C-alpha positions as CSV (number, residue, x, y, z in Angstrom):
1,M,34.3,89.3,83.2
2,G,38.0,88.5,82.7
3,S,40.9,90.5,84.2
4,D,41.5,92.2,80.9
5,E,38.0,93.8,81.4
6,N,38.8,95.7,84.6
7,W,41.0,98.4,83.4
8,M,41.1,101.6,85.1
9,D,41.9,105.0,83.4
10,W,45.4,105.1,84.8
11,D,46.1,101.8,83.3
12,A,46.0,103.3,79.9
13,G,49.0,105.4,80.5
14,P,49.5,108.9,79.9
15,V,46.7,110.8,78.2
16,A,48.7,112.8,76.1
17,R,52.0,111.9,74.3
18,P,55.1,113.6,75.4
19,Y,55.6,115.5,72.0
20,T,52.1,117.1,72.5
21,V,53.5,118.8,75.9
22,T,56.2,120.5,73.8
23,G,54.1,121.5,70.7
24,G,55.9,118.8,68.4
25,R,59.4,120.4,69.4
26,T,62.2,118.1,70.3
27,R,64.8,120.8,71.0
28,P,64.7,123.8,73.3
29,R,64.3,127.1,71.9
30,G,67.1,129.5,71.7
31,D,70.5,128.5,73.1
32,A,69.3,127.0,76.3
33,R,71.4,124.0,77.4
34,L,70.2,122.2,80.4
35,D,72.3,119.6,82.0
36,L,70.9,116.9,84.2
37,I,72.6,118.3,87.5
38,D,71.5,121.9,86.7
39,V,69.3,123.3,89.5
40,V,66.0,125.0,88.5
41,A,64.1,127.4,90.8
42,R,60.9,129.5,90.1
43,T,61.2,133.3,90.1
44,G,58.7,135.7,91.5
45,A,57.1,136.3,88.0
46,A,55.9,132.7,88.0
47,A,53.1,133.5,90.6
48,D,51.3,135.9,88.1
49,A,51.6,133.9,85.0
50,V,49.9,130.6,85.7
51,L,46.5,131.0,84.1
52,A,47.0,129.8,80.6
53,F,49.4,127.0,81.4
54,T,49.1,123.2,80.6
55,P,49.0,120.8,83.7
56,E,52.4,119.7,82.8
57,R,53.7,123.2,82.9
58,L,51.8,124.1,86.2
59,R,53.2,120.7,88.0
60,I,56.8,121.8,86.8
61,L,56.4,125.3,88.2
62,Q,55.0,123.9,91.5
63,L,58.1,121.6,91.9
64,C,60.3,124.6,91.0
65,G,59.1,126.1,94.2
66,N,62.1,124.7,95.9
67,P,65.5,124.4,93.9
68,V,65.5,120.9,92.1
69,T,67.9,119.3,89.6
70,V,66.7,118.8,86.1
71,A,67.0,115.0,86.6
72,D,64.9,115.0,89.8
73,L,62.3,117.4,88.1
74,A,61.8,114.8,85.2
75,S,61.5,112.0,87.4
76,A,59.0,113.8,89.6
77,V,56.6,114.8,86.7
78,G,57.0,111.6,84.9
79,L,58.0,112.7,81.5
80,P,61.1,112.0,79.6
81,V,64.1,114.3,80.4
82,G,64.3,115.7,76.9
83,V,60.5,116.9,77.1
84,V,61.2,118.4,80.4
85,R,64.3,120.1,79.0
86,V,62.1,121.7,76.2
87,V,59.4,123.0,78.6
88,L,62.1,124.2,81.1
89,A,63.8,126.3,78.3
90,D,60.3,127.7,77.4
91,L,59.9,128.7,81.2
92,V,63.4,130.3,81.2
93,H,62.7,132.2,78.0
94,E,59.5,133.5,79.7
95,G,61.3,134.6,82.8
96,L,59.5,132.2,85.1
97,I,62.3,130.1,86.3
98,R,66.0,130.3,86.5
99,V,68.6,127.7,85.9
100,T,72.0,127.5,87.8
101,A,74.8,125.5,86.9
102,P,77.1,123.7,89.4
103,A,80.2,125.7,90.2
104,A,82.5,123.0,88.8
105,R,81.8,122.5,85.2
106,G,85.1,120.9,84.5
107,R,85.9,117.2,84.7
108,M,83.9,115.8,87.5
109,T,84.6,112.1,87.3
110,D,86.9,110.3,89.9
111,S,88.8,107.8,88.1
112,H,89.7,105.9,91.2
113,L,86.1,106.0,92.4
114,L,84.9,104.7,89.0
115,R,87.4,101.8,89.2
116,Q,86.1,100.8,92.5
117,V,82.6,100.6,91.2
118,L,83.6,98.7,88.2
119,D,85.6,96.2,90.5
120,G,82.5,95.9,92.7
121,L,80.3,95.2,89.8
122,N,82.8,92.7,88.4
123,S,82.8,90.7,91.7
124,L,79.1,90.2,91.5
């Protein structure tokens, strides 16, 4: 028996393709716009509505028990951020989560810091 014959179930990768999680949609419904640094938290309504959810939606709701950023949430569930945004927009639409944007929506980059990072990378 060669090493290729010792596959385990988890070696095959995800059971469902990402587009099946969103029902084939690639964009969030409505006007929802979720940035990577937006903070997501579960609402009280989420506790009553978990019976008809997919495992991915349940996992996202569990992780939203404590406030978490969209980027951290995508990383934790192991799905592409685009897929997570679509699912989050559905959950917002259903009133199961709330999304809070950071207070400062303006320019958040510090050109001096970026220059230091670039100089450090160039010195490598």
